[in-house]
C-alpha positions in Angstrom: 30.4 128.4 -25.1 29.5 125.0 -26.3 32.0 123.0 -28.3 30.4 122.4 -31.7 31.1 119.1 -33.4 31.1 119.6 -37.2 28.5 117.4 -39.0 30.6 117.3 -42.1 34.4 117.4 -42.6 35.5 117.7 -46.2 37.1 114.6 -47.5 39.8 116.6 -49.3 41.1 117.6 -45.9 43.1 114.4 -45.7 44.8 115.1 -49.1 45.6 118.7 -48.1 46.9 117.7 -44.7 49.1 115.0 -46.2 50.4 117.3 -48.9 51.4 120.1 -46.4 53.0 117.5 -44.2 55.0 116.0 -47.0 56.2 119.3 -48.5 57.3 120.9 -45.2 58.8 117.8 -43.7 60.8 117.0 -46.9 62.9 120.1 -46.3 63.3 119.3 -42.7 64.3 115.7 -43.4 67.0 116.8 -46.0 68.4 119.2 -43.4 68.5 116.4 -40.8 70.1 114.1 -43.3 72.8 116.6 -44.1 73.5 117.2 -40.4 73.8 113.4 -39.9 76.2 113.0 -42.8 78.4 115.9 -41.8 78.4 115.3 -38.0 82.0 113.8 -38.2 83.1 117.1 -39.6 81.6 119.3 -36.9 84.7 121.4 -36.6 84.8 121.9 -40.4 83.1 124.7 -42.4 81.1 122.0 -44.2 78.7 121.5 -41.3 76.3 124.2 -42.6 76.1 122.9 -46.1 73.0 121.0 -47.4 73.7 117.7 -49.0 71.0 116.2 -51.2 70.5 112.5 -50.4 71.1 109.8 -53.0 68.1 108.3 -54.9 67.8 105.3 -52.5 67.9 107.5 -49.4 65.3 109.8 -50.9 63.0 106.8 -51.5 63.4 105.7 -47.9 62.7 109.2 -46.6 59.6 109.5 -48.8 58.2 106.1 -47.8 58.5 106.9 -44.1 57.1 110.4 -44.7 54.0 109.0 -46.5 53.3 106.7 -43.6 53.5 109.5 -41.1 51.6 111.9 -43.3 48.8 109.4 -43.6 48.7 108.9 -39.9 48.7 112.7 -39.3 45.9 113.2 -41.8 43.8 110.5 -40.3 44.2 111.9 -36.7 43.4 115.4 -38.0 40.3 114.2 -39.6 39.3 112.1 -36.6 39.7 114.9 -34.1 37.9 117.3 -36.3 35.0 115.0 -36.4 35.1 114.5 -32.6 35.3 118.3 -32.1 38.5 118.4 -30.0 
């Protein structure tokens, strides 16, 4: 079966790809943030709690996520055009 290269990839694919990445990874990043904050208390019952980052930390997380979401969307778009 021949690998078909699409002649057209919708431009909204980048926006959808970035949105999905940002939403799903925000939850993951908050969990990682909470684990990192509570690592000193690993014998405590507090290790499983979710701690919402402060405003400045949320901004840092979002900036890094936007950069990686953009890269992920560009690579998705590129490889769809190439037919991989």
